[in-house]
C-alpha positions in Angstrom: -67.0 38.3 16.8 -70.0 36.3 18.3 -68.2 32.9 17.6 -65.6 33.8 18.9 -67.6 34.9 22.1 -68.5 31.3 22.2 -65.4 30.2 22.9 -64.6 26.4 22.6 -66.3 23.8 22.4 -70.5 22.9 23.4 -72.7 26.2 22.2 -76.9 26.1 22.8 -78.8 28.4 20.4 -82.0 29.0 21.7 -84.7 30.1 18.9 -88.1 31.7 19.9 -90.8 31.7 16.8 -93.5 34.1 18.1 -97.1 35.0 15.8 -99.2 38.1 15.3 -101.2 36.5 18.1 -98.2 36.4 20.6 -98.4 32.7 21.1 -94.4 31.3 21.2 -92.4 28.5 20.0 -89.2 27.6 21.3 -86.0 25.3 19.6 -82.8 24.8 21.6 -80.1 23.9 18.6 -77.0 23.1 20.3 -73.6 23.2 17.9 -70.0 22.9 18.7 -67.3 25.6 18.0 -64.1 24.2 17.1 -61.4 26.4 16.0 -58.0 24.9 17.0 -55.9 23.2 14.7 -54.9 19.3 15.0 -51.9 18.9 17.4 -49.4 16.7 15.3 -45.7 16.7 15.3 -43.1 14.5 14.0 -41.7 12.3 17.4 -38.7 10.3 14.8 -36.7 11.9 12.5 -36.1 9.8 9.2 -32.3 8.6 10.8 -30.3 9.5 14.1 -28.5 12.4 12.6 -31.3 13.9 10.1 -29.3 12.9 7.1 -29.9 9.5 4.6 -26.7 7.9 3.7 -26.2 5.7 0.9 -26.5 1.8 3.5 -29.9 4.7 4.8 -30.4 5.1 1.8 -30.7 1.2 0.5 -32.2 0.3 3.9 -35.2 2.5 3.2 -36.0 5.4 6.2 -39.4 5.4 8.1 -41.1 9.0 9.4 -43.2 8.2 12.9 -45.3 11.5 14.7 -48.1 12.2 16.6 -52.0 13.8 15.6 -54.7 14.1 17.3 -57.4 11.5 17.0 -59.9 11.1 14.1 -57.5 13.5 12.3 -56.0 12.2 9.1 -51.9 13.1 8.1 -49.8 13.4 4.8 -46.0 13.9 4.2 -45.9 15.9 0.8 -49.8 15.0 0.0 -49.4 11.1 0.7 -50.9 9.5 2.8 -48.8 7.9 5.7 -49.7 4.8 7.6 -51.7 5.1 10.6 -50.1 2.9 13.0 -53.0 3.6 16.3 -55.7 6.2 16.7 -52.4 8.8 17.4 -49.9 7.4 15.8 -49.0 7.4 12.2 -45.7 6.0 10.1 -43.8 7.4 6.7 -41.8 5.1 4.8 -39.3 6.9 2.2 -39.1 4.3 -0.4 -35.3 3.7 -1.9 -36.8 5.2 -4.7 -38.6 8.4 -3.2 -34.7 9.3 -1.9 -33.0 9.4 -5.1 -35.7 11.1 -6.5 -34.4 13.9 -4.3 -30.8 14.1 -5.0 -28.5 15.2 -3.3 -29.0 17.8 -0.5 -31.1 19.4 1.4 -34.9 18.0 1.6 -38.0 19.6 3.1 -40.9 17.2 3.6 -44.4 18.9 4.3 -46.9 17.3 6.8 -50.3 18.2 7.3 -53.0 17.1 9.9 -56.5 17.6 9.0 -58.8 16.9 11.7 -62.3 16.2 11.2 -64.0 19.8 11.5 -61.2 20.5 8.3 -58.8 22.3 10.5 -55.3 21.4 9.3 -51.7 21.9 10.8 -49.1 22.1 8.6 -45.5 21.0 9.7 -41.9 21.1 7.6 -39.7 18.9 7.9 -36.1 19.5 6.5 -33.9 16.6 6.0 -30.6 16.0 3.8 -29.6 13.5 1.6 -26.0 12.5 1.6 -25.2 9.2 -0.3 -21.9 10.0 -2.6 -19.7 8.1 -1.5 -15.6 9.4 -0.6 -12.7 7.8 -1.7 -9.4 6.9 0.1 -5.7 5.6 -1.2 -2.1 4.7 0.1 0.6 6.4 -1.2 4.0 4.9 -1.8 5.0 3.4 1.2 9.2 3.5 2.3 9.6 5.7 -1.3 9.7 2.5 -3.4 6.8 -0.2 -1.0 9.4 -2.0 0.4 11.2 -2.1 3.5 15.1 -3.2 3.8 17.4 -4.4 6.3 18.2 -0.2 7.8 14.8 0.6 7.0 13.5 -2.2 9.0 15.9 -0.8 12.4 13.2 1.9 12.7 9.6 3.1 13.0 7.5 3.7 9.5 4.8 6.0 8.1 1.8 5.4 6.1 0.1 8.0 4.4 -2.3 8.3 1.7 -5.4 11.1 0.5 -8.7 11.2 0.7 -11.9 12.7 -1.4 -14.9 13.8 -0.5 -14.3 13.1 3.9 -14.4 15.5 6.3 -11.7 16.8 8.6 -11.6 14.6 11.6 -13.2 11.5 10.4 -10.8 8.6 11.5 -8.6 5.8 9.6 -7.9 3.0 10.2 -4.8 1.1 8.5 -4.6 -2.3 8.8 -1.6 -5.1 7.8 -3.2 -8.4 6.3 -6.0 -7.5 8.7 -4.0 -6.7 11.9 -4.7 -3.0 12.6 -1.7 -0.9 12.7 -3.1 2.2 13.8 -6.2 4.8 13.5 -5.7 8.4 12.3 -8.0 11.7 11.6 -8.2 13.0 8.3 -6.8 16.6 7.7 -7.8 18.6 4.3 -8.0 15.3 2.3 -5.2 14.2 4.0 -3.9 11.4 6.6 -0.8 10.0 8.1 0.1 7.4 10.2 3.9 7.3 11.8 5.9 6.1 14.2 4.3 2.4 13.5 7.1 -0.4 14.7 8.9 -2.3 11.8 11.5 -4.3 14.2 9.1 -7.3 14.2 8.1 -7.9 11.3 9.9 -11.1 8.8 11.0 -10.9 5.5 7.5 -11.5 2.7 5.0 -9.6 1.3 2.3 -7.7 3.1 -1.6 -6.3 2.1 -1.9 -2.9 3.6 -5.3 -1.6 3.6 -7.1 1.7 4.5 -11.1 2.6 5.6 -12.7 5.4 6.0 -16.1 6.6 6.2 -17.4 10.8 5.8 -19.4 12.3 8.5 -22.7 11.1 6.9 -21.4 7.8 7.4 -20.7 6.3 4.1 -18.0 4.1 3.7 -15.1 4.7 1.0 -14.3 1.4 -0.8 -11.6 -0.2 0.9 -7.7 1.3 -0.1 -5.2 -1.3 -0.2 -1.6 -1.2 -1.2 1.1 -4.2 -1.0 3.9 -3.9 0.9 7.8 -6.1 0.6 9.4 -6.5 3.9 13.8 -7.6 2.3 16.1 -7.9 4.6 18.0 -10.2 3.7 21.7 -9.4 2.9 23.0 -11.1 -1.3 25.9 -13.2 -1.1 28.3 -13.6 -3.8 27.8 -17.4 -5.7 30.7 -17.9 -7.4 34.2 -15.3 -9.4 35.3 -17.1 -12.2 38.3 -16.1 -14.3 38.2 -16.9 -18.4 41.8 -18.2 -18.1 42.2 -21.2 -15.8 45.9 -20.6 -16.3 47.9 -17.8 -16.8 51.6 -17.8 -17.9 53.9 -16.2 -19.6 52.7 -16.3 -22.8 49.2 -14.5 -21.4 51.6 -11.4 -20.7 49.6 -8.4 -22.2 46.3 -10.6 -22.8 43.1 -9.4 -21.5 41.1 -12.1 -18.5 37.5 -11.8 -17.9 36.3 -12.2 -14.3 32.7 -12.8 -14.2 31.1 -12.2 -10.5 27.7 -14.1 -9.9 25.6 -13.2 -6.8 23.0 -14.9 -4.9 20.3 -12.6 -6.7 19.3 -10.0 -8.7 21.1 -6.3 -7.9 21.4 -3.2 -8.1 22.8 -2.7 -11.3 23.3 0.8 -11.0 26.1 0.4 -7.4 29.4 -1.2 -8.6 30.3 -3.9 -6.5 35.0 -3.4 -5.2 37.0 -6.1 -6.3 40.2 -7.0 -5.9 42.2 -9.9 -5.9 45.1 -11.4 -4.8 47.4 -11.4 -8.0 47.1 -7.7 -8.3 50.7 -7.4 -9.8 49.4 -9.7 -12.9 46.4 -8.9 -13.2 46.3 -5.4 -13.6 44.8 -2.2 -15.2 41.2 -3.3 -14.1 38.6 -2.1 -16.6 35.0 -2.2 -18.1 33.5 -3.3 -15.0 30.0 -3.9 -15.9 26.8 -6.0 -15.2 25.9 -7.9 -18.0 22.0 -9.0 -16.4 21.1 -8.3 -13.1 22.8 -11.5 -11.1 26.1 -11.5 -13.2 29.2 -8.3 -13.1 32.4 -8.7 -15.4 35.9 -6.8 -15.0 38.7 -7.1 -17.7 42.5 -7.1 -16.2 45.2 -6.6 -18.2 47.9 -10.0 -17.7 51.3 -8.9 -16.8 54.7 -11.1 -16.7 54.9 -10.7 -12.8 57.4 -13.7 -12.1 54.6 -14.7 -10.2 53.4 -18.0 -8.8 49.7 -18.4 -7.6 48.5 -21.8 -7.0 44.7 -19.6 -6.5 43.4 -16.6 -7.7 41.2 -15.7 -5.4 38.7 -12.3 -5.1 37.4 -10.1 -2.6 34.0 -8.2 -3.0 32.4 -5.6 -1.1 29.8 -3.1 -1.8 26.8 -4.2 -4.1 23.9 -3.8 -2.8 20.2 -5.9 -3.7 17.4 -3.3 -5.2 15.8 -3.4 -1.6 19.0 -1.2 -0.6 20.7 -4.3 1.4 24.2 -4.7 1.1 25.8 -7.8 0.5 27.6 -9.6 2.8 31.3 -9.4 1.6 32.8 -11.8 0.0 36.8 -12.6 1.0 38.9 -15.1 -1.0 36.6 -16.0 -3.1 38.5 -19.3 -5.2 38.3 -19.1 -9.0 40.4 -22.4 -9.5 42.5 -20.5 -11.7 46.3 -20.4 -11.4 49.0 -17.8 -12.4 52.7 -19.5 -13.2 54.9 -16.2 -14.4 57.9 -17.4 -13.3 60.2 -17.5 -15.8 61.9 -21.4 -16.4 65.4 -22.2 -15.4 67.6 -25.1 -16.6 71.3 -26.4 -14.8 73.4 -28.4 -16.7 76.0 -30.1 -15.3 78.6 -33.3 -15.6 80.1 -36.0 -13.4 83.2 -35.2 -15.3 85.2 -31.7 -15.7 86.9 -33.0 -19.2 86.3 -36.5 -20.8 89.2 -38.2 -23.0 88.5 -40.0 -26.1 86.6 -43.2 -25.7 85.4 -42.2 -22.3 81.6 -41.5 -21.4 80.0 -39.1 -19.2 76.9 -38.5 -17.5 75.5 -34.9 -18.2 72.5 -33.7 -15.9 69.8 -31.3 -17.3 68.0 -29.6 -14.0 64.8 -27.5 -15.1 63.4 -25.5 -12.7 59.8 -27.0 -13.0 58.5 -29.9 -15.3 59.6 -28.8 -18.9 57.2 -29.7 -21.5 58.2 -31.2 -24.8 61.7 -31.7 -23.7 63.4 -34.9 -25.7 66.6 -36.5 -25.9 67.2 -35.5 -29.5 66.7 -31.6 -27.9 69.8 -31.8 -26.8 73.5 -30.9 -29.0 76.9 -31.1 -28.1 79.2 -28.9 -29.8 83.0 -28.9 -29.8 
């Protein structure tokens, strides 16, 4: 109580000594009272948001503060670096941060003045150095933009792990920003992307995001192909290049060759200009990704065609682009199932012994293997 009554600062104590004869001696003793805790404060947090992320951990973090002149300061029992009489700093090394683990961490700052009075301050920080993840889902159902899809707009979407709602995702195509969107429940989607300006070819789509602590996810990459070109029919051929009456009831196969790989789950529509001769189309099949075959039964329909032509439509490539319709494609094969006729005429109606006559044989088409020895006269 007596010390408290003195207050803070200098105090004079008067000591008087009196002996038995009444003689006195007086002495003055000056003391100082300092019972106030030293002023101390942390003036700069470990980071701007008081959360240490992976980049800040790697760069190390510096805590700074002020102190009463002459006081000593420790952080978690470790001496700080003296900047000047009233300022200090303390570096949290990468190893020290790693030792803290993830989550909340309390730092204890103790300031001790020359009189031994102490001030203790607790500073709570958070360590979040775990990187989130991000991925891109399949685009347009098959990662290919076809001619029909290019007429509209596109959507690119994906998922994240460890990313808080509201964090921004940046989506780019070959380095050009397509747009940004935000994460909701660890999912994201960028819609209404214009597609009309895309040219055929391959594109690399990327997506980037940071968690709320500033930790970046490893960039997600995804390949996208734009294929709007319509395939074409390169050729059509028949297994028989000259179809005649003798081929009746036999099988003739048409082979259609396309300009590129096709979707073999879709059969083209095939017609020809010799439908009365090439009948009963069966066994339409893809023999590989570019060749389609159809079998026909030959009928003797008394037809003559210099060139059998085909019409092919409806086939699609794997990008779902429909082939350019092919009309009147020449096969180079001919049909001649017209029955040949023969007319025999003479320059005289009757011949007497010793007379001659000229007999003419007129064929409806050029005969094969006909010789004079084939003529037999009777009567």
